[in-house]
C-alpha angles and dihedrals in degrees: 000000000000126000130193120200123191131198141168107067125130148117119313136166123248110280092027131117140238135181120213123198131194122188127191126208138171134056099355121160095175139337115230109181134004128197147169122225132179137205122201123194109281093007136100121254109268135193113254102176140341138194128196129218091265093049103259112149138201132184141195111257091241092063104035112128092016105059128053127193121204140160144209107212093192091058097037087234135137125199135202115200109198119194134173090024119201130201088249089063088070108121146105108280122213131189122215128195127191102214136185110213125180094288112018150005118253142162116247126194133206123233094255131250126223119240116188122183111192141135 
């Protein structure tokens, strides 16, 4: 079994910063790709940022230059540093890992963490 645990969400004022973390544990052989998604009320879940096993990154246009995704392979953890936050960044943020366990490759999701940007 694999578990993903997120942390770091909260309430922040416009222009502020937050750092999200997502750590994986369990029967992990290797982690292939990691990503952060978000889901705002009434909207579909969208990709925010992703990082591959070799460290290549990509970002949604709406967050480029403001958000940074990074990872710590030794800790099986991915981070999302969010700066210059805007009210439209308000959403539940989910991490997703593509993990190779002993027998197969699957996508695993975190439980979600609420980010609210409001004055």
